[in-house]
N, C-alpha and C positions, 0 to 999 in steps of 0.2 A: 505395646499387646501385655506389658506388666497383668501380673493377673486373668487374664480372659478363660484361662479355664474354668476359672467359680461361680462364670459368671454367666455360664449353662449349664444348660438341664442334661447333657446327653453328650456326647463325643459328636463330633464328627470331620469331615472331609473336608479341606479348602484347596482350590488350583490356582498355584499362581503362579502370573504367567512376569515374569520379565523385557521391555522391548530394551535394546540394546540401540545405541546414537547410527551403529552402522549397519543396523537391520537384522540384527540375529537376536531372535526372543527363546527367554528359559521359559522352559516351562517345569513345575515341582507340586508336587503333591503333598503337601502339610495337613496334619493332622492332629487337633486340638480337641482337650474337654477335661473333667472335671478331679478328671484321677487319671491316674497310668492304667488301667482295667481298662478302665469304657473307653479311652483311644486305641488300646488292641483291640478290642472286641469291635469298633470301627473299623478295625483295621484285616480282622479276617473276617466281616463280611462280603464289605469290598473286595477281596483276593478268592472268597468263595464264588461273592458272582461273576472273576473278570477267567477266575477256570475254568468253571461251570460252561459259560458262554465258549470259549474253546477248547473241550473239551467233548462236547458236545455234537461239536465239526466228527469227531473220528473214532469217540467211544458208545457205546451203549451208556445206558443213564446208569446200570448197574455197577462196569467200572470207572462211571465220574462220581457216580459214590462215594465211591470207595477209595478214590485220591481224598475227597472232599474230610472224607469221617479221618482223614493222614491230617490233614491242613489241621481241621479240625483238636484236633488233638494234641500236637505242636503249638497251636496257642493255645491253649488249657492247659499246661506246661509252660508259659512263659507267664502267659498272666496271675498264675498261684507263685509264680520268685516273683512278680510286683508290687502284687499285692503285697508281699511279706515289707519288698523294702519300699514300698511307699508308709508303709506304717515308721517309719523311723525320719521319712524326707518333711518336709515345708515347702518346697517348693515347688511350682504346678511346672507338667514338662511337658515340652511337643516330642513327638516322634516324627522320625523325616526322612523316610528311608530313601535307601542308597548312601545316606549317612550310616557312617558306624558310630557309635557312641549317645547318648541321651541330648535334648537340648536342653534348655531351664530358659522361661520366661523371666526376663531382670525388666 
């Protein structure tokens, strides 16, 4: 998967399912893209969709939009930080939810 990010025009989410010999399976969502900012944008959109579905079951549209605005603000701040870091990096990254740190494609 070395350099797969440069092959993409936009970021996307991939669901990876590992099937173990003992019958267990693991599911993981991996985000890949041409830049860290693009990856975080697709993560933001995915989270907004998931949150909207959950929140609208219990709250009105105004309350749901209030939460989504906060989430968008958090992502905007993080994207700004990542964009500054990206200018100094020479490798492409993969963001894996649930795992701390950044994972590099080598």
